[in-house]
C-alpha positions as CSV (number, residue, x, y, z in Angstrom):
1,M,1.3,-0.4,11.1
2,L,-1.3,2.4,11.1
3,P,0.4,5.7,12.1
4,E,-2.6,6.6,14.4
5,A,-4.8,4.9,16.9
6,T,-8.1,3.5,15.5
7,L,-11.2,5.4,16.4
8,S,-13.7,4.1,18.9
9,L,-17.0,2.6,17.8
10,N,-18.8,5.5,19.4
11,V,-16.9,8.0,17.3
12,L,-17.4,5.9,14.1
13,R,-21.1,5.8,14.6
14,K,-21.3,9.6,14.5
15,L,-19.4,9.9,11.2
16,H,-21.3,10.7,8.1
17,K,-21.2,7.9,5.5
18,Q,-18.8,9.8,3.2
19,A,-16.4,10.6,6.2
20,Y,-16.4,6.9,7.0
21,K,-15.5,6.1,3.4
22,R,-12.7,8.6,3.3
23,L,-11.3,7.2,6.5
24,R,-11.5,3.6,5.2
25,D,-9.9,4.6,1.9
26,R,-7.0,6.5,3.7
27,Y,-6.4,3.4,5.8
28,Q,-6.4,1.3,2.6
29,W,-3.7,3.4,0.9
30,L,-1.6,3.4,4.0
31,M,-1.8,-0.4,4.2
32,L,-1.0,-0.9,0.5
33,A,2.0,1.4,0.8
34,Q,3.5,-0.9,3.5
35,T,3.0,-4.4,2.1
36,L,2.6,-6.5,-1.0
37,N,1.5,-9.5,1.0
38,R,-1.8,-11.1,0.1
39,H,-3.6,-13.6,2.3
40,T,-6.0,-15.9,0.5
41,G,-6.7,-18.4,3.3
42,P,-7.5,-18.3,7.0
43,V,-5.5,-15.9,9.2
44,K,-5.1,-14.8,12.7
45,L,-5.5,-11.0,13.0
46,T,-4.1,-9.2,15.9
47,L,-4.6,-5.4,16.3
48,T,-2.9,-3.5,19.1
49,R,-4.0,0.0,19.6
50,L,-1.5,2.3,21.3
51,S,-3.1,5.4,22.7
52,T,-3.1,7.7,25.8
53,G,-6.6,6.5,26.6
54,T,-8.1,3.1,26.7
55,L,-11.5,1.9,25.4
56,D,-13.9,-0.7,26.6
57,Y,-13.7,-3.9,24.5
58,D,-16.8,-3.2,22.4
59,N,-15.5,0.2,21.4
60,L,-12.0,-1.2,20.7
61,A,-13.3,-4.1,18.5
62,G,-16.0,-2.0,16.7
63,G,-13.5,0.8,16.0
64,A,-11.3,-1.6,14.0
65,K,-14.0,-2.1,11.3
66,P,-12.8,0.5,8.8
67,L,-9.2,-0.9,9.1
68,I,-10.4,-4.4,8.5
69,D,-12.5,-3.2,5.6
70,A,-9.4,-1.4,4.2
71,L,-7.4,-4.6,4.4
72,V,-10.1,-6.5,2.5
73,N,-10.7,-3.7,-0.1
74,G,-7.0,-3.5,-0.7
75,G,-6.7,-7.2,-1.3
76,I,-4.4,-7.9,1.7
77,L,-7.2,-10.1,3.1
78,S,-9.6,-12.0,0.9
79,G,-12.5,-11.4,3.2
80,D,-13.6,-10.7,6.7
81,T,-15.8,-13.6,7.4
82,P,-15.3,-15.9,10.4
83,A,-14.0,-18.6,8.1
84,L,-11.3,-16.3,6.7
85,I,-10.4,-14.6,10.1
86,P,-11.2,-17.4,12.6
87,Q,-8.9,-15.8,15.2
88,R,-9.1,-12.1,16.1
89,D,-7.3,-10.5,18.9
90,Y,-7.9,-6.9,19.8
91,Q,-5.5,-5.4,22.3
92,Q,-4.6,-2.0,23.6
93,E,-1.7,-0.4,25.4
94,K,-1.7,2.9,27.2
95,I,1.2,5.2,26.2
96,K,2.5,8.4,27.7
97,R,1.6,11.9,26.5
98,G,4.0,12.9,23.8
99,Q,4.3,9.4,22.4
100,R,2.9,8.7,19.0
101,P,-0.5,6.9,18.9
102,Q,-0.5,4.0,16.4
103,T,-2.2,0.7,15.7
104,I,0.0,-2.3,15.1
105,I,-1.4,-5.0,12.7
106,Q,-0.2,-8.6,12.7
107,I,-1.5,-11.1,10.2
108,E,-0.5,-14.7,10.6
109,A,-1.5,-17.4,8.1
110,L,-3.2,-20.4,9.7
């Protein structure tokens, strides 16, 4: 679980290269602190973004890039090619104000 909602693609596109790298690296350390699992083969990746606002699908999927890069850089996933992640499911749920935004990550071996 990522203790925040992923950013939208529109926000990511405006980040400076170094800001993107810091975001990705922070995600990587958060993921490595939560699991020792390593997936070397094909997986199904499901990301569920919980936030007070919803995004269109392009912004939702594109905003997941730094999180997926963090999973690969941290060795949790062996790569992000279609052969290694043949099934991707991006979902979002609207939460009430005051609830904590987060992103739930599910990785299932195929």
